[in-house]
C-alpha positions in Angstrom: 27.5 18.8 56.0 27.4 19.2 52.3 24.1 17.5 50.8 24.7 14.7 48.0 23.5 15.7 44.7 20.2 14.1 43.6 20.8 10.9 41.4 20.2 11.5 37.5 16.6 11.2 36.6 15.9 8.3 34.3 15.3 9.3 30.6 11.6 9.7 29.9 9.8 7.5 27.5 9.6 10.4 25.0 13.3 11.0 25.3 13.8 7.2 24.6 11.6 7.0 21.8 13.2 10.2 20.4 16.8 8.6 20.8 15.6 5.4 19.0 14.1 7.5 16.0 17.6 9.2 15.9 19.4 5.8 15.8 17.1 4.5 13.1 17.6 7.8 11.1 21.3 7.6 11.3 21.4 3.9 10.5 19.3 4.6 7.3 21.6 7.3 6.2 24.7 5.0 6.8 22.9 2.1 4.8 22.2 4.5 1.8 25.7 5.6 2.0 27.7 2.5 2.3 25.1 -0.4 1.7 24.1 -3.0 4.3 27.2 -4.9 4.5 29.7 -2.4 5.2 27.4 -0.5 7.8 28.1 -1.4 11.3 27.1 -0.3 14.7 30.2 1.5 15.5 29.9 3.7 12.4 26.2 4.4 13.2 27.3 5.6 16.6 30.1 7.7 15.4 27.7 9.4 12.8 25.6 10.1 15.9 28.3 11.4 17.9 27.7 8.8 20.8 29.0 5.5 21.8 28.0 2.0 20.5 26.6 1.3 24.0 23.9 3.8 23.4 22.7 1.7 20.1 22.9 -1.5 22.2 20.6 0.0 24.7 17.9 0.1 22.1 18.9 -2.7 19.8 20.6 -5.9 20.6 22.4 -6.2 17.3 22.9 -4.7 14.0 20.4 -7.4 12.5 17.6 -6.1 15.1 18.4 -2.4 14.0 18.1 -3.3 10.4 15.1 -5.2 11.1 13.4 -2.1 12.8 14.1 -0.1 9.5 12.1 -2.6 7.5 9.4 -2.7 10.2 9.1 1.0 10.2 8.4 0.9 6.4 5.9 -1.8 6.7 3.9 0.1 9.4 4.0 3.1 6.7 2.6 0.9 4.1 0.0 -0.6 6.6 -1.2 2.9 7.6 -1.6 3.7 3.9 -3.6 0.6 3.4 -5.6 1.2 6.3 -6.7 4.5 4.8 -8.4 2.5 2.1 -10.1 0.0 4.3 -11.4 2.8 6.5 -12.8 5.2 3.7 -16.1 5.3 2.2 -16.8 4.6 -1.4 -17.3 1.6 -3.9 -15.3 -1.2 -2.9 -13.5 -1.7 -6.4 -12.1 1.8 -6.1 -11.0 1.2 -2.5 -9.3 -2.1 -3.3 -7.6 -0.8 -6.6 -6.5 2.2 -4.9 -4.9 0.2 -2.1 -3.0 -2.3 -4.3 -1.8 0.6 -6.7 -0.6 2.9 -3.6 1.4 0.1 -2.2 2.8 -1.0 -5.6 3.9 2.5 -6.2 5.3 3.0 -2.7 7.4 -0.2 -3.3 8.5 0.9 -6.6 9.5 4.4 -5.4 11.5 2.9 -2.6 13.3 0.6 -5.0 14.1 3.2 -7.6 15.0 6.1 -5.1 16.2 4.3 -2.0 17.7 0.9 -3.4 20.2 0.4 -0.5 17.5 0.6 2.2 15.0 -1.3 -0.1 17.6 -4.1 -0.3 16.9 -4.7 3.5 13.8 -6.3 2.6 15.7 -9.2 1.1 17.3 -10.3 4.3 14.0 -10.2 6.1 12.2 -12.0 3.2 15.0 -15.0 3.6 15.9 -14.6 7.4 12.7 -13.4 9.2 9.7 -15.3 7.6 7.7 -14.8 10.7 7.9 -10.8 10.1 6.6 -11.4 6.5 3.8 -13.7 7.7 2.7 -11.2 10.3 2.6 -8.5 7.9 0.7 -10.6 5.3 -2.1 -11.4 8.1 -2.5 -7.8 8.8 -2.7 -6.6 5.3 -5.1 -9.5 4.5 -7.3 -8.4 7.3 -7.6 -5.0 5.7 -8.4 -6.5 2.4 -11.2 -8.5 4.3 -12.4 -5.3 5.9 -13.2 -3.8 2.4 -14.8 -7.0 1.2 -16.9 -7.3 4.3 -18.2 -3.7 3.8 -18.9 -4.4 0.3 -21.0 -7.5 1.0 -23.1 -5.6 3.6 -23.7 -2.9 1.0 -24.6 -5.6 -1.5 -21.8 -4.7 -3.9 -20.5 -8.3 -4.1 -21.8 -11.9 -3.7 -19.2 -13.7 -1.6 -19.8 -16.6 0.9 -16.4 -16.6 2.5 -14.8 -13.1 3.0 -11.6 -14.6 4.5 -11.2 -17.0 1.6 -11.8 -14.3 -0.8 -9.3 -11.8 0.9 -6.7 -14.5 0.7 -7.4 -14.8 -3.0 -6.8 -11.1 -3.5 -3.7 -11.4 -1.5 -2.3 -14.1 -3.5 -3.2 -12.4 -6.7 -1.7 -9.2 -6.1 1.4 -10.3 -4.1 3.5 -10.1 -7.5 2.8 -6.5 -7.5 3.9 -5.8 -3.6 6.5 -8.3 -3.0 9.9 -6.6 -3.0 11.7 -9.1 -5.3 8.8 -8.9 -8.0 8.8 -5.2 -7.7 12.4 -4.9 -8.3 12.4 -7.2 -11.2 9.5 -5.5 -12.8 11.0 -2.0 -12.4 14.3 -3.5 -13.9 12.5 -4.8 -17.0 10.4 -1.8 -17.4 7.1 -3.9 -17.2 3.8 -1.9 -17.2 3.2 -3.1 -13.8 0.5 -0.4 -12.8 -1.6 -1.5 -15.7 -1.1 -5.1 -15.0 -2.1 -4.6 -11.3 -5.0 -2.5 -12.2 -6.2 -5.2 -14.6 -5.7 -8.0 -12.0 -7.8 -6.2 -9.4 -10.7 -5.3 -11.8 -10.9 -8.9 -12.9 -11.1 -10.0 -9.3 -13.7 -7.4 -8.3 -15.8 -8.5 -11.5 -15.8 -12.1 -10.2 -17.0 -11.0 -6.8 -19.8 -9.2 -8.3 -21.0 -12.3 -10.3 -24.3 -13.7 -9.3 -25.7 -10.2 -8.0 -28.1 -10.0 -11.0 
């Protein structure tokens, strides 16, 4: 009697993660080439040499796939900001470095990757909860820098969370996709403007130390 072949093994989590990354890469390439409106799941699958069912196994819709592209960019920005929160050094240098790095990354994406950058607009308009979560995490990193500065005696601030919120609100114009795009299009000296805002805030946080 001929033995039956063993059932196919389920793909490992590493294989699934690799396939998910390939889908995101293919989707990003299609958006860059055709724009958001003209990119669909079938075209993404065709570019990968697979079927659309493979895509739907990882993403329930084109919208969810596009959300994932923006979330991936947000995670990259968060990790970059985290390095400033976790490093040593004067708080003003860390805070200024964080804001300028985020601004530069957003501006670079707008100028060099405009079609993919345009996906941010839909997130802002249709998925405010994603923006709110991102804002909370970034504000927590700002608060970490300020709390460290308070422990070191670099600043005089009673409410760290409130101060972090002030910083977030003051620099949003330099990191919000719509504002970054407008500033870049207008040729504004936004780096210098961002630097001046952060330095003014830091001077305020130092007030009363003497």
